[in-house]
C-alpha positions in Angstrom: 0.0 0.0 0.0 3.0 2.3 0.8 4.2 2.0 -2.8 0.8 2.5 -4.3 0.3 6.1 -3.0 3.5 7.5 -4.7 2.6 5.9 -7.9 -1.0 7.3 -7.8 0.6 10.8 -7.1 2.9 10.5 -10.1 0.0 9.5 -12.3 -2.0 12.5 -11.1 0.9 14.8 -11.9 1.4 13.3 -15.3 -2.2 13.9 -16.1 -2.0 17.6 -15.3 -2.0 17.4 -11.5 -5.7 17.8 -11.3 -5.7 21.1 -13.2 -8.2 21.6 -15.9 -6.8 21.8 -19.4 -10.1 22.6 -21.1 -9.4 25.1 -24.0 -11.2 28.4 -23.7 -13.3 29.8 -26.5 -12.1 33.0 -28.1 -13.9 36.2 -27.2 -16.4 36.9 -29.9 -15.8 40.1 -31.9 -18.7 42.6 -32.0 -19.0 45.3 -34.7 -18.5 48.7 -33.1 -21.4 50.8 -34.4 -22.0 53.4 -31.7 -22.2 57.0 -32.9 -24.0 59.1 -35.5 -24.7 57.7 -39.0 -26.2 59.3 -42.0 -28.7 56.9 -43.7 -30.7 56.6 -46.9 -33.6 54.2 -47.4 -35.3 53.5 -50.8 -38.7 51.7 -50.9 -38.3 48.5 -53.0 -41.8 47.0 -52.5 -45.2 47.7 -51.1 -47.9 45.2 -50.5 -51.4 45.2 -49.1 -53.2 48.3 -47.8 -56.8 47.4 -48.6 -58.3 50.4 -50.5 -55.0 52.3 -50.2 -53.0 49.6 -52.0 -52.7 51.5 -55.3 -51.6 54.6 -53.5 -49.0 52.6 -51.5 -47.6 51.2 -54.8 -46.6 54.7 -55.8 -44.2 54.8 -52.8 -41.9 52.2 -54.6 -38.7 54.1 -55.4 -39.3 56.8 -52.8 -36.0 57.7 -51.1 -35.7 59.1 -47.5 -32.7 60.1 -45.6 -31.8 61.1 -42.1 -29.6 60.3 -39.1 -29.4 57.3 -36.9 -27.8 57.7 -33.4 -26.7 54.4 -32.0 -25.7 53.6 -28.4 -23.9 50.4 -27.7 -23.1 48.3 -24.7 -21.3 45.1 -25.8 -23.6 43.6 -28.4 -26.7 45.4 -27.2 -27.9 48.4 -29.2 -30.4 51.2 -28.8 -30.9 53.6 -31.6 -32.9 56.6 -32.6 -33.6 57.6 -36.2 -34.7 61.1 -37.4 -35.9 61.6 -40.9 -34.6 64.7 -42.6 -37.8 65.5 -44.6 -40.5 65.0 -42.0 -38.6 65.0 -38.7 -40.3 61.7 -37.8 -38.3 59.9 -35.1 -38.2 56.2 -34.3 -36.6 54.3 -31.4 -35.1 50.8 -31.9 -33.4 48.1 -29.8 -31.3 45.4 -31.1 -28.0 43.6 -31.3 -24.6 43.8 -33.1 -22.8 40.7 -34.4 -19.2 40.4 -35.8 -20.2 42.3 -39.0 -23.9 42.9 -38.7 -26.6 44.6 -36.8 -30.3 43.9 -36.3 -32.7 46.6 -35.0 -36.3 46.2 -34.0 -38.8 49.0 -33.8 -39.9 50.2 -30.3 -41.9 53.3 -31.2 -42.2 56.2 -33.7 -43.5 59.7 -33.7 -45.3 61.2 -36.7 -45.4 57.8 -38.4 -49.2 57.3 -38.4 -51.6 58.7 -41.1 -55.1 59.6 -39.9 -58.1 60.0 -42.2 -56.4 59.1 -45.5 -58.8 59.2 -48.4 -59.2 56.1 -50.5 -60.1 56.2 -54.2 -63.6 54.9 -53.3 -64.2 57.9 -50.9 -63.7 55.9 -47.7 -61.2 57.2 -45.1 -58.6 55.0 -43.4 -56.2 55.4 -40.5 -52.7 53.8 -41.1 -50.7 52.9 -37.9 -47.3 51.4 -37.7 -47.1 48.0 -36.0 -43.6 46.6 -36.5 -40.4 47.5 -38.2 -36.8 46.5 -38.4 -33.4 47.0 -40.0 -30.9 44.2 -40.8 -27.6 45.4 -42.1 -24.0 44.2 -42.8 -21.4 46.4 -41.3 -18.0 47.1 -42.9 -15.9 49.7 -41.1 -17.7 53.1 -41.3 -20.5 51.9 -43.6 -23.5 49.5 -43.5 -26.1 48.3 -45.9 -29.1 46.0 -45.8 -32.8 46.0 -45.6 -35.6 47.8 -43.7 -39.1 46.5 -43.3 -42.2 48.2 -41.8 -45.7 46.8 -41.3 -48.8 49.0 -40.8 -52.4 48.3 -39.8 -55.0 49.8 -42.0 -58.1 50.7 -40.0 -61.5 52.3 -40.5 -61.7 55.7 -38.9 -63.7 53.9 -36.1 -60.6 51.7 -35.4 -61.8 48.5 -37.1 -58.9 46.6 -38.8 -59.5 46.2 -42.6 -56.0 45.4 -43.9 -52.2 45.3 -43.4 -49.6 47.1 -45.5 -45.9 46.1 -45.7 -43.1 48.3 -47.1 -39.6 46.9 -47.8 -36.6 49.2 -48.4 -32.9 49.0 -49.2 -30.9 50.7 -46.4 -27.4 52.1 -46.3 -25.6 54.3 -43.8 -22.2 56.0 -43.4 -20.7 56.9 -40.1 -20.3 60.6 -39.6 
């Protein structure tokens, strides 16, 4: 038994002495996107909209521009966009990846349209429901897509349709 204990001790030392030799994962790299960016978005498609569908189709090709202010804590993002033309402002939360970002709409000001006249004489309210931006980041530029979905309602608040707008999106850090 006396000889067995030193042999067990030597075996333990030859196996790393009880220390873990598990390799550690490399720290993931996150794109650094905090700051002020100038953006442009061009509507590439519009669908739905009930009696406003033909009017919404005329938005295809419309280009908007503005600023996006991004705050970053690790991979967590919060952002505020302000459109140059209307001054409309939207808030987003999201995440940054190694070379990407994803933002989801939280709220907007001046994004709803109330009492819009249809070609048949009916009036509709149009209210934003969801929106998001997905972009690939490369240094001081990003490009990707933006999508927004709106409820189309009677002026009494009854839902009658949904409208979706898709846009190409690009931004340059200022």
